[in-house]
Backbone as CSV, one residue per row, in Angstrom:
resi,resn,N_x,N_y,N_z,CA_x,CA_y,CA_z,C_x,C_y,C_z
1,MET,51.067,9.933,118.777,51.436,10.502,120.056,52.153,9.434,120.879
2,GLN,53.220,9.821,121.524,53.986,8.876,122.330,53.572,8.994,123.794
3,TYR,53.090,7.885,124.336,52.661,7.855,125.728,53.709,7.160,126.589
4,ILE,53.807,7.605,127.837,54.706,6.983,128.803,54.066,5.715,129.348
5,ILE,52.771,5.810,129.608,51.960,4.674,130.051,50.683,4.715,129.219
6,GLU,50.197,3.535,128.844,49.039,3.494,127.962,48.145,2.312,128.319
7,THR,46.839,2.578,128.337,45.845,1.518,128.446,44.992,1.575,127.179
8,GLU,43.962,0.772,127.138,43.093,0.768,125.964,42.468,2.139,125.708
9,ARG,42.092,2.834,126.784,41.367,4.100,126.619,42.132,5.347,127.040
10,LEU,43.239,5.183,127.760,43.923,6.328,128.357,45.412,6.278,128.064
11,GLY,45.986,7.443,127.837,47.431,7.549,127.667,47.973,8.640,128.566
12,LEU,49.154,8.422,129.133,49.831,9.437,129.938,51.041,9.929,129.167
13,ARG,51.176,11.258,129.098,52.322,11.870,128.431,52.766,13.081,129.236
14,GLU,53.963,13.574,128.940,54.459,14.751,129.643,53.571,15.957,129.357
15,LEU,53.406,16.789,130.380,52.642,18.022,130.220,53.407,19.002,129.341
16,GLU,52.665,19.791,128.583,53.227,20.820,127.708,52.495,22.128,127.976
17,GLN,53.132,23.250,127.681,52.470,24.547,127.866,51.175,24.627,127.058
18,GLU,51.096,23.894,125.965,49.887,23.880,125.142,48.697,23.243,125.866
19,ASP,48.945,22.582,126.989,47.878,21.969,127.786,47.213,22.970,128.729
20,PHE,47.668,24.214,128.708,47.182,25.239,129.629,45.653,25.285,129.699
21,GLY,44.982,25.417,128.573,43.521,25.540,128.560,42.818,24.342,129.163
22,ALA,43.286,23.155,128.831,42.675,21.930,129.359,42.886,21.828,130.867
23,LEU,44.076,22.188,131.341,44.357,22.111,132.775,43.544,23.144,133.552
24,CYS,43.333,24.314,132.963,42.540,25.346,133.635,41.135,24.854,133.961
25,LEU,40.579,23.996,133.120,39.217,23.507,133.339,39.057,22.836,134.693
26,PHE,40.087,22.157,135.178,39.945,21.527,136.491,40.808,22.176,137.568
27,LEU,41.988,22.692,137.238,42.830,23.317,138.263,42.235,24.631,138.769
28,GLN,41.357,25.249,137.985,40.726,26.500,138.399,39.298,26.297,138.910
29,ASP,38.899,25.051,139.076,37.560,24.719,139.572,37.667,24.394,141.063
30,ILE,37.137,25.260,141.908,37.271,25.098,143.362,36.655,23.791,143.854
31,GLU,35.596,23.308,143.209,35.000,22.039,143.624,35.933,20.869,143.341
32,VAL,36.620,20.909,142.228,37.580,19.854,141.884,38.798,19.938,142.800
33,MET,39.207,21.160,143.128,40.452,21.386,143.873,40.235,21.491,145.384
34,TYR,39.096,21.011,145.875,38.782,21.167,147.299,39.865,20.610,148.213
35,ALA,40.510,19.527,147.841,41.543,18.926,148.697,42.783,19.814,148.789
36,TRP,43.025,20.634,147.778,44.160,21.567,147.799,43.777,22.848,148.533
37,GLU,42.485,23.046,148.762,41.910,24.179,149.474,41.969,25.493,148.710
38,TYR,42.284,25.441,147.423,42.233,26.637,146.582,42.255,26.215,145.117
39,ALA,41.737,27.098,144.286,41.823,26.904,142.838,42.999,27.730,142.325
40,PHE,43.585,27.299,141.236,44.767,27.955,140.686,44.392,29.193,139.872
41,SER,45.277,30.178,139.894,45.183,31.324,138.985,45.823,30.921,137.653
42,ASP,45.677,31.765,136.637,46.341,31.491,135.359,47.848,31.328,135.561
43,GLU,48.430,32.225,136.341,49.879,32.168,136.596,50.263,30.858,137.290
44,GLN,49.464,30.423,138.247,49.762,29.173,138.957,49.650,27.959,138.042
45,VAL,48.728,27.982,137.095,48.616,26.874,136.137,49.877,26.812,135.283
46,ARG,50.332,27.976,134.811,51.566,28.008,134.008,52.764,27.521,134.821
47,GLU,52.844,27.934,136.086,53.924,27.487,136.973,53.835,25.986,137.221
48,PHE,52.623,25.476,137.380,52.416,24.045,137.595,52.998,23.248,136.433
49,ILE,52.706,23.680,135.212,53.234,22.991,134.032,54.754,23.074,134.016
50,SER,55.294,24.262,134.256,56.756,24.438,134.274,57.407,23.586,135.356
51,ASN,56.783,23.529,136.526,57.336,22.717,137.621,57.356,21.237,137.263
52,GLN,56.319,20.767,136.584,56.312,19.355,136.182,57.406,19.092,135.151
53,GLN,57.606,20.024,134.240,58.663,19.862,133.241,60.035,19.803,133.906
54,LYS,60.225,20.576,134.981,61.480,20.509,135.750,61.601,19.158,136.450
55,ARG,60.493,18.653,136.976,60.514,17.340,137.640,60.935,16.240,136.667
56,TYR,60.472,16.318,135.410,60.866,15.308,134.418,62.385,15.285,134.269
57,GLU,62.999,16.470,134.273,64.450,16.570,134.112,65.195,16.115,135.361
58,VAL,64.734,16.549,136.536,65.445,16.276,137.787,65.150,14.873,138.321
59,ASP,63.867,14.520,138.412,63.459,13.252,139.021,63.213,12.138,138.002
60,GLY,63.001,12.521,136.749,62.700,11.531,135.722,61.218,11.229,135.592
61,PHE,60.390,11.906,136.385,58.942,11.695,136.363,58.257,12.857,137.068
62,GLY,56.946,12.883,137.023,56.135,13.913,137.670,54.686,13.671,137.303
63,TYR,53.857,14.695,137.442,52.483,14.573,136.966,52.494,14.553,135.447
64,TYR,51.664,13.699,134.873,51.548,13.579,133.422,50.141,13.968,132.989
65,ALA,50.015,14.399,131.742,48.703,14.664,131.163,48.004,13.329,130.949
66,ALA,46.780,13.216,131.442,45.953,12.029,131.208,45.093,12.329,129.988
67,VAL,45.341,11.607,128.907,44.694,11.878,127.625,43.701,10.771,127.297
68,GLU,42.453,11.156,127.060,41.456,10.206,126.572,41.800,9.932,125.110
69,LYS,42.188,8.704,124.820,42.709,8.388,123.494,41.685,8.586,122.382
70,GLU,40.438,8.245,122.625,39.420,8.356,121.578,39.241,9.799,121.107
71,SER,39.223,10.739,122.060,38.992,12.147,121.713,40.282,12.951,121.581
72,GLY,41.355,12.459,122.210,42.608,13.210,122.228,42.621,14.324,123.260
73,LYS,41.571,14.399,124.093,41.460,15.469,125.086,42.219,15.132,126.364
74,VAL,42.839,16.164,126.952,43.440,16.035,128.281,42.290,16.103,129.278
75,ILE,42.122,15.030,130.058,40.992,14.965,130.990,41.442,15.023,132.446
76,GLY,42.743,15.131,132.672,43.271,15.218,134.020,44.778,15.131,133.998
77,CYS,45.339,15.034,135.180,46.775,14.793,135.281,47.012,13.897,136.489
78,MET,48.032,13.072,136.385,48.332,12.115,137.447,49.757,11.629,137.300
79,GLY,50.267,11.063,138.350,51.597,10.489,138.283,52.276,10.505,139.635
80,PRO,53.428,9.868,139.712,54.184,9.834,140.963,54.977,11.123,141.145
81,LEU,55.201,11.491,142.397,56.008,12.665,142.714,57.046,12.302,143.755
82,MET,58.190,12.939,143.669,59.216,12.827,144.694,58.938,13.948,145.692
83,GLU,58.620,13.601,146.921,58.328,14.583,147.959,59.374,14.476,149.058
84,HIS,59.836,15.625,149.526,60.770,15.675,150.644,59.997,16.181,151.861
85,ILE,59.800,15.293,152.827,58.993,15.618,153.996,59.900,15.671,155.215
86,ASP,59.827,16.777,155.942,60.617,16.916,157.168,59.967,16.100,158.276
87,GLY,60.793,15.333,158.979,60.303,14.588,160.127,59.854,13.257,159.763
């Protein structure tokens, strides 16, 4: 697996539609998503992945899948974002 950033235990790679199930585990958990003030629907999770894939093309980066290397499981997502803030 090719990682964009890698440590001894963690690798970051671009999100893929195949990550849907793993992302649902936390994006649809209201306790995890308290700072966003809502949990995602299935459609919103799919849109989230698609939006990150667009960010890779437009900005060159976005949220990445955080993969626990030992298990190969996606345990989160993280990364820099380009935000346009008015004011």
